[in-house]
N, C-alpha and C positions, 0 to 999 in steps of 0.2 A: 388448398389455397390456389386461386387462379392467378395466372401471370399478370403483371401490372399492365394497364392499358397504355397504348401509345398516344392517346389523345392529348394534345397539348405539348407533346414532346418535340424536340428538334432533331434534325439529321445529325448523326455523329460526325460526319465530314463537312456538311454545309450547315453552319449555325443559323443561317437566315431562312432555311426551308423547313416545312413541317414534316415530321416523320410519317411515313406511310406503312412501313413494315418493320418487324424485328427479325434479325438474323437469328435463327435457331442454334447456331453454333457459338458465336461469340456474344449473343444476347444483347447486342447494341441496336438502337433504333436508326433507321435510314430513311431517306427520301426515295421516291419512285426512281430516280436516276441512278442511285447507288446500289440498288438490289436487282437481281435477276432470277429467273426461275430455272432450276437445275435439278433434274431427276425428280420432279414433282414437289420441290421445296423451293421457297424463296430465300436466297442466300446473298450475303454481301459479296463484293468483288474479291476482298482479301481472303475470305474463307473459301470461295470458289477456286482462287488461284492456288491456294494451299492444298486443297482436295485434289485438284487436277495435277499438281506438281508431284504429289505422292504416287499417283497412279502412273505418271510418265516415268518416274524414277524406276518403278518396278519393271516397266516395259523396256527401259534402257538396260537394266540388269539382264533381262532375258535375251535381249539382242546381243549383248556381249557374249553370253554363254553360247548362243547359237553360232555366232561368228567364229568362235573357237572350235566348236564341234563340227562344223560343216567340212573343213579340210580333212579332219580325221575320218569323217564319214566317206568322203570321196576316196581317200586312200584304201579304206576297207572294201569299198565297192570294186575298185580297180583290182585289188588283190584277189577278191573273190572271182572276178571275171577271168583273169589270166590263169588262176588256179583251175578253173573249170575248163578252160581251153587245154591246159597241160594234162589234165586227167583224161580229156577226150582223146588227145594225141597218144597217150599212153596205151589206149585200148586198140590202136592200129596194130595188127600183127606184124612181126619182123619180116615175114616172107614178102610183104609189099615192098620193103626197102631193098632186098637182095635180088629182086628181079624175077623170082620163081612164080610169084602170084600172077604176073601179067603174061606169062608165057615167053619171056625172053630167052633166046637161045645162045 
């Protein structure tokens, strides 16, 4: 069964305009002003807004997780840096500190 033709139909938003396309998401007919092309499909503004809003919600969730994780990552890196310096200082022989290494009399 083929989808019904939009010939003779009116825009879902503007009753006085002839429909030019049908939104594949909500299946309503719209005039040229009410539809836009997005990712290779012609969709209505309401469905486009809903689709983009869902994607942005996912991005906001990721941004919140990243904002919480970055300070922890910074603390870990600082700890590793100072731990490495401490380990390097521990390798210095004790004779350097008591003056026998440098020939002090």
